[in-house]
DOBA-19738 format. One record per residue: residue number from 1; x, y, z of N, C-alpha, C in turn. Coordinates in nm, 3 decimals, padded with zeros to 5 digits. Layout:
BEGIN
    k       nx       ny       nz      cax      cay      caz       cx       cy       cz
  NUM        X        Y        Z        X        Y        Z        X        Y        Z
...
***
This chain:
BEGIN
    k       nx       ny       nz      cax      cay      caz       cx       cy       cz
    1  -12.538   11.688   02.701  -12.462   11.765   02.797  -12.317   11.776   02.749
    2  -12.260   11.892   02.764  -12.123   11.918   02.722  -12.024   11.858   02.822
    3  -11.920   11.792   02.771  -11.818   11.731   02.857  -11.723   11.839   02.908
    4  -11.677   11.817   03.032  -11.577   11.907   03.088  -11.441   11.878   03.025
    5  -11.349   11.968   03.044  -11.212   11.948   02.995  -11.154   11.821   03.057
    6  -11.180   11.801   03.186  -11.130   11.682   03.254  -11.187   11.555   03.191
    7  -11.317   11.553   03.165  -11.379   11.436   03.104  -11.319   11.406   02.967
    8  -11.293   11.510   02.891  -11.231   11.492   02.759  -11.090   11.434   02.774
    9  -11.013   11.486   02.870  -10.877   11.437   02.893  -10.878   11.290   02.936
   10  -10.977   11.252   03.019  -10.985   11.115   03.069  -11.014   11.014   02.958
   11  -11.057   11.061   02.842  -11.078   10.971   02.729  -10.946   10.923   02.669
   12  -10.839   10.994   02.699  -10.707   10.955   02.651  -10.650   10.848   02.744
   13  -10.620   10.728   02.693  -10.565   10.622   02.778  -10.435   10.664   02.849
   14  -10.352   10.740   02.780  -10.225   10.784   02.840  -10.251   10.879   02.957
   15  -10.339   10.977   02.937  -10.373   11.071   03.044  -10.435   10.997   03.162
   16  -10.530   10.907   03.133  -10.598   10.833   03.239  -10.500   10.750   03.320
   17  -10.404   10.687   03.254  -10.305   10.605   03.325  -10.222   10.689   03.421
   18  -10.177   10.805   03.374  -10.098   10.894   03.460  -10.184   10.945   03.575
   19  -10.307   10.985   03.545  -10.398   11.036   03.648  -10.423   10.929   03.754
   20  -10.450   10.806   03.710  -10.475   10.697   03.805  -10.355   10.669   03.893
   21  -10.235   10.675   03.834  -10.113   10.650   03.912  -10.092   10.759   04.017
   22  -10.108   10.883   03.977  -10.090   10.995   04.071  -10.197   10.990   04.180
   23  -10.320   10.960   04.142  -10.429   10.951   04.240  -10.403   10.843   04.343
   24  -10.352   10.729   04.298  -10.323   10.619   04.390  -10.216   10.659   04.490
   25  -10.110   10.723   04.442  -10.001   10.767   04.531  -10.053   10.867   04.632
   26  -10.129   10.965   04.586  -10.182   11.067   04.676  -10.277   11.004   04.776
   27  -10.355   10.906   04.731  -10.450   10.841   04.820  -10.382   10.772   04.936
   28  -10.273   10.703   04.909  -10.201   10.633   05.015  -10.145   10.733   05.115
   29  -10.078   10.837   05.065  -10.020   10.937   05.154  -10.126   11.009   05.236
   30  -10.236   11.046   05.171  -10.343   11.114   05.242  -10.404   11.025   05.349
   31  -10.418   10.898   05.318  -10.476   10.806   05.416  -10.384   10.787   05.536
   32  -10.255   10.776   05.511  -10.160   10.765   05.623  -10.171   10.889   05.712
   33  -10.169   11.007   05.651  -10.177   11.132   05.728  -10.308   11.140   05.806
   34  -10.419   11.104   05.741  -10.550   11.110   05.808  -10.556   11.015   05.927
   35  -10.509   10.893   05.909  -10.510   10.796   06.018  -10.419   10.841   06.132
   36  -10.305   10.899   06.096  -10.213   10.948   06.199  -10.278   11.060   06.280
   37  -10.345   11.152   06.211  -10.414   11.263   06.279  -10.524   11.210   06.370
   38  -10.602   11.115   06.321  -10.709   11.057   06.402  -10.654   10.989   06.526
   39  -10.534   10.933   06.514  -10.469   10.867   06.628  -10.401   10.969   06.720
   40  -10.411   11.097   06.683  -10.347   11.205   06.760  -10.198   11.177   06.780
   41  -10.134   11.141   06.669  -09.994   11.103   06.671  -09.915   11.200   06.582
   42  -09.800   11.240   06.627  -09.714   11.326   06.545  -09.640   11.238   06.444
   43  -09.580   11.302   06.346  -09.499   11.228   06.250  -09.383   11.160   06.320
   44  -09.324   11.227   06.417  -09.212   11.169   06.491  -09.256   11.046   06.571
   45  -09.373   11.054   06.635  -09.423   10.941   06.711  -09.448   10.820   06.620
   46  -09.509   10.846   06.504  -09.532   10.736   06.410  -09.400   10.679   06.361
   47  -09.307   10.766   06.331  -09.175   10.721   06.283  -09.110   10.627   06.384
   48  -09.116   10.663   06.512  -09.056   10.579   06.616  -09.122   10.442   06.621
   49  -09.256   10.439   06.609  -09.328   10.312   06.613  -09.298   10.225   06.491
   50  -09.270   10.290   06.378  -09.244   10.218   06.253  -09.095   10.187   06.238
   51  -09.012   10.244   06.327  -08.867   10.227   06.322  -08.809   10.289   06.195
   52  -08.847   10.414   06.173  -08.796   10.490   06.060  -08.778   10.635   06.105
   53  -08.747   10.722   06.014  -08.726   10.863   06.048  -08.852   10.946   06.023
   54  -08.858   11.060   06.086  -08.970   11.152   06.064  -08.973   11.195   05.918
   55  -08.855   11.217   05.858  -08.852   11.260   05.718  -08.908   11.151   05.626
   56  -08.893   11.024   05.664  -08.953   10.917   05.585  -09.106   10.926   05.591
   57  -09.159   10.953   05.709  -09.304   10.968   05.723  -09.353   11.087   05.641
   58  -09.278   11.196   05.643  -09.312   11.313   05.561  -09.320   11.272   05.414
   59  -09.222   11.195   05.368  -09.222   11.148   05.228  -09.344   11.061   05.201
   60  -09.373   10.967   05.290  -09.485   10.875   05.270  -09.617   10.952   05.260
   61  -09.630   11.059   05.337  -09.753   11.137   05.339  -09.762   11.239   05.227
   62  -09.655   11.261   05.154  -09.649   11.370   05.057  -09.737   11.352   04.934
   63  -09.764   11.229   04.896  -09.840   11.207   04.773  -09.750   11.205   04.650
   64  -09.623   11.234   04.668  -09.528   11.233   04.558  -09.436   11.110   04.566
   65  -09.444   11.039   04.675  -09.357   10.923   04.697  -09.410   10.803   04.621
   66  -09.322   10.729   04.556  -09.368   10.610   04.484  -09.288   10.485   04.520
   67  -09.221   10.489   04.634  -09.141   10.375   04.676  -09.203   10.292   04.786
   68  -09.336   10.298   04.800  -09.401   10.220   04.904  -09.373   10.072   04.883
   69  -09.359   10.001   04.993  -09.351   09.855   04.984  -09.444   09.797   05.089
   70  -09.482   09.674   05.069  -09.581   09.612   05.155  -09.534   09.606   05.300
   71  -09.407   09.577   05.321  -09.354   09.570   05.457  -09.367   09.702   05.532
   72  -09.332   09.810   05.466  -09.342   09.943   05.529  -09.487   09.977   05.557
   73  -09.574   09.954   05.459  -09.716   09.984   05.479  -09.775   09.899   05.591
   74  -09.731   09.775   05.603  -09.780   09.688   05.711  -09.735   09.741   05.847
   75  -09.611   09.787   05.857  -09.562   09.844   05.984  -09.639   09.972   06.019
   76  -09.667   10.055   05.919  -09.744   10.178   05.943  -09.884   10.141   05.991
   77  -09.948   10.046   05.924  -10.081   10.002   05.963  -10.082   09.952   06.107
   78  -09.985   09.868   06.141  -09.977   09.813   06.277  -09.958   09.924   06.380
   79  -09.871   10.020   06.350  -09.846   10.131   06.442  -09.972   10.215   06.463
   80  -10.060   10.218   06.363  -10.184   10.295   06.371  -10.302   10.207   06.413
   81  -10.273   10.083   06.455  -10.375   09.987   06.499  -10.479   09.960   06.390
   82  -10.427   09.942   06.268  -10.511   09.912   06.152  -10.457   09.788   06.083
   83  -10.539   09.732   05.994  -10.496   09.621   05.910  -10.466   09.675   05.773
   84  -10.365   09.623   05.709  -10.334   09.659   05.572  -10.416   09.571   05.481
   85  -10.491   09.633   05.390  -10.571   09.559   05.294  -10.531   09.606   05.155
   86  -10.491   09.513   05.072  -10.450   09.545   04.935  -10.553   09.485   04.841
   87  -10.598   09.565   04.745  -10.695   09.513   04.650  -10.666   09.567   04.510
   88  -10.717   09.497   04.413  -10.707   09.540   04.274  -10.846   09.578   04.227
   89  -10.855   09.681   04.147  -10.984   09.721   04.093  -10.965   09.771   03.951
   90  -11.073   09.779   03.880  -11.063   09.826   03.741  -11.114   09.968   03.730
***
């Protein structure tokens, strides 16, 4: 079977590292947005519960933000009535 362009690119360790980093960032932001929507909460409402600004929540949900810290993620999880779980995988 012929490999796709993506599969060929993923064979490059440098490409894979960048892809994995971007995917992780987008995953966190997407998950925050999804949980917020499920909770029927606006960005402003979440911001108030987390004691931050709405623009900070916009940044966290953007998928381009890379300044997450455990404390902030824990406050977001608590505000959304979730537990923060951190894991490592290969």
